[in-house]
C-alpha positions as CSV (number, residue, x, y, z in Angstrom):
1,X,0.0,0.1,0.0
2,X,1.4,3.4,-1.0
3,X,-0.7,6.7,-0.9
4,X,0.5,10.0,-1.6
5,X,-1.6,13.1,-0.7
6,X,-0.8,16.5,-2.1
7,X,-2.8,19.5,-0.8
8,X,-2.5,23.3,-0.5
9,X,-1.7,24.6,2.9
10,X,-4.7,26.3,4.5
11,X,-3.3,29.7,5.9
12,X,-6.0,29.8,8.5
13,X,-7.2,26.8,10.7
14,X,-10.6,27.0,12.3
15,X,-10.3,27.0,16.1
16,X,-12.8,23.9,16.0
17,X,-10.7,21.8,13.5
18,X,-11.1,18.5,15.2
19,X,-8.1,16.9,13.5
20,X,-5.6,19.6,14.9
21,X,-4.5,18.4,18.4
22,X,-2.9,20.3,21.3
23,X,0.1,18.2,20.6
24,X,0.2,19.6,17.0
25,X,-0.2,23.2,18.0
26,X,2.7,22.7,20.6
27,X,4.9,21.1,18.0
28,X,4.2,23.8,15.4
29,X,4.8,26.6,18.0
30,X,8.6,25.8,17.9
31,X,8.7,27.4,14.5
32,X,9.2,31.4,14.5
33,X,7.9,31.6,10.9
34,X,4.1,31.6,10.5
35,X,4.3,29.9,6.9
36,X,6.3,27.0,8.5
37,X,4.0,26.5,11.4
38,X,1.1,26.4,8.9
39,X,2.9,23.8,6.7
40,X,3.5,21.8,9.9
41,X,-0.1,21.7,11.1
42,X,-1.0,20.9,7.2
43,X,0.9,17.7,7.0
44,X,-0.1,16.6,10.6
45,X,-3.8,17.1,9.8
46,X,-3.5,15.0,6.8
47,X,-1.8,12.2,8.6
48,X,-4.4,12.4,11.3
49,X,-7.2,12.3,9.0
50,X,-5.7,9.3,7.1
51,X,-4.6,7.3,10.2
52,X,-6.7,8.4,12.9
53,X,-6.7,11.6,15.2
54,X,-5.3,9.7,18.2
55,X,-2.2,8.5,16.5
56,X,1.1,9.5,18.2
57,X,3.5,11.4,15.7
58,X,7.2,11.4,16.9
59,X,10.7,11.9,15.2
60,X,13.4,9.2,14.6
61,X,17.1,9.6,15.1
62,X,17.4,11.6,11.9
63,X,14.5,13.8,12.5
64,X,12.0,12.2,10.2
65,X,8.5,11.8,11.5
66,X,7.2,8.4,12.5
67,X,3.8,7.2,13.8
68,X,2.8,4.6,16.2
69,X,0.9,2.4,13.9
70,X,2.5,-1.0,13.2
71,X,3.8,-1.5,9.7
72,X,2.9,2.2,8.8
73,X,5.6,4.6,7.5
74,X,5.1,8.2,6.7
75,X,7.3,10.8,4.8
76,X,6.3,14.5,4.5
77,X,7.5,17.3,2.4
78,X,6.5,20.9,1.9
79,X,7.2,23.5,-0.8
80,X,5.6,26.7,-1.9
81,X,2.0,26.7,-1.1
82,X,1.7,22.7,-0.9
83,X,2.4,19.7,1.5
84,X,2.8,16.2,0.4
85,X,2.5,13.2,2.7
86,X,3.2,9.7,1.6
87,X,1.7,6.8,3.6
88,X,3.1,3.2,3.1
89,X,3.4,-0.1,4.7
90,X,7.2,-0.1,3.8
91,X,9.8,2.6,4.1
92,X,9.0,5.6,1.8
93,X,10.3,9.1,1.1
94,X,8.6,12.1,-0.5
95,X,9.7,15.4,-1.7
96,X,7.7,18.3,-3.5
97,X,9.1,21.4,-5.2
98,X,7.5,24.2,-7.3
99,X,8.7,24.3,-10.9
100,X,9.0,28.0,-10.7
101,X,12.4,27.5,-8.9
102,X,15.3,27.1,-11.4
103,X,17.0,23.9,-10.5
104,X,19.2,23.9,-13.7
105,X,21.5,26.6,-12.3
106,X,22.6,24.3,-9.4
107,X,22.5,21.1,-11.4
108,X,26.2,20.7,-11.5
109,X,26.2,20.5,-7.6
110,X,23.7,17.5,-7.4
111,X,23.8,15.9,-10.9
112,X,26.7,13.7,-12.7
113,X,27.0,14.1,-16.3
114,X,25.6,10.7,-16.9
115,X,22.4,11.7,-15.0
116,X,22.2,14.8,-17.0
117,X,22.3,12.8,-20.2
118,X,19.2,10.6,-19.2
119,X,16.7,13.2,-20.3
120,X,16.3,16.4,-22.1
121,X,12.9,17.3,-20.4
122,X,12.8,20.9,-19.4
123,X,11.9,19.8,-15.8
124,X,14.7,17.2,-15.7
125,X,16.9,19.1,-13.0
126,X,13.7,19.6,-10.7
127,X,12.8,15.8,-11.1
128,X,16.4,14.7,-10.2
129,X,16.5,17.1,-7.3
130,X,13.1,16.0,-5.8
131,X,13.9,12.3,-6.6
132,X,17.3,12.7,-4.7
133,X,15.6,14.3,-1.7
134,X,13.0,11.6,-1.7
135,X,15.6,9.0,-1.7
136,X,17.6,10.7,1.1
137,X,14.4,10.5,3.1
138,X,13.9,6.9,2.2
139,X,17.3,5.8,3.1
140,X,17.2,7.8,6.4
141,X,20.9,8.4,6.9
142,X,22.8,11.5,7.8
143,X,25.8,12.8,5.8
144,X,24.6,11.6,2.6
145,X,25.8,13.9,-0.5
146,X,23.0,14.3,-3.1
147,X,25.6,14.1,-5.9
148,X,28.1,11.7,-4.9
149,X,25.9,9.1,-2.8
150,X,22.7,9.2,-4.4
151,X,22.7,8.2,-8.1
152,X,20.1,7.9,-10.6
153,X,20.7,4.8,-12.7
154,X,17.9,5.0,-15.3
155,X,14.7,6.9,-16.2
156,X,11.7,5.8,-18.1
157,X,9.9,8.7,-19.5
158,X,6.7,6.9,-20.3
159,X,6.2,5.8,-16.6
160,X,8.0,8.8,-15.0
161,X,9.9,6.3,-12.9
162,X,13.7,6.5,-12.0
163,X,15.7,3.6,-10.8
164,X,18.2,4.8,-8.1
165,X,20.7,3.7,-5.6
166,X,22.5,5.0,-2.5
167,X,26.2,4.1,-2.8
168,X,26.2,0.3,-2.9
169,X,23.0,-0.2,-1.0
170,X,19.9,-1.8,-2.5
171,X,18.2,-0.2,-5.4
172,X,15.0,1.9,-5.1
173,X,12.6,3.6,-7.5
174,X,11.2,7.1,-7.4
175,X,7.9,7.8,-9.1
176,X,7.6,11.3,-10.4
177,X,4.1,13.1,-10.7
178,X,3.0,16.5,-11.5
179,X,0.5,18.5,-9.2
180,X,-1.6,21.3,-10.8
181,X,1.1,21.8,-13.4
182,X,3.5,23.6,-11.4
183,X,4.6,21.2,-8.7
184,X,6.8,18.1,-9.2
185,X,6.4,15.2,-6.5
186,X,8.8,12.5,-6.0
187,X,7.9,9.4,-4.1
188,X,10.9,7.0,-3.3
189,X,10.4,3.4,-2.3
190,X,12.4,0.1,-2.5
191,X,11.9,-2.5,-5.2
C-alpha cells in the first residue's frame, strides 16, 4: 500500500478543527515563521485524517516523522503553497518542489554528467532534485551527499519512474508526478 496526498496549505485553521490536536499546536509553535507553522499543521492534519486523530507522531534519530501504527511509514514534504504526505506499509520518502524554482543553475552540484544525459525534459533538473531528496528520506541516513552518494541509474519517461541507488545499497525506485502543472512530486520506495 502506498498513498501520496498533495494539498495546498490552508493559511488559517478554524479553532474548532477536530483533527488538529494540542500536541500538533505545541509542535508547530517551535517554528518562528508563521508559514512554517501552517505547513507543519497541514501535514499533521493529513496524517491524522488518514490514520486517525489519536495516533502519536514522533521523530526518529534523523529527525523524520514516525507514527505509532504498526507497519505504517510516513514521509512529509512541503514546498511553496503545498504539502505532500506519503503513507506506506514499507519505508517511503517524498519530496515536493515548485517548478518555478530554477534547478538547472545548481544542477552541477547535485547531478553527474551521466544523470544529465538521461533526459532532455525541461523539468529534468527539478525531477532529479526531488528524486534525490525523496531518496535521502527513504534511506534515512545522515551525511549523504546528493551528487556523490545518491545516483539515478535509469529513467523511463513513459512511466515517469527512475531507478536509483544509494552508494552500494539496495536499489530503489522514484515515481515522479506533477500536481496542478507547477509542482513536481517524487515518491521513493524500495523495489
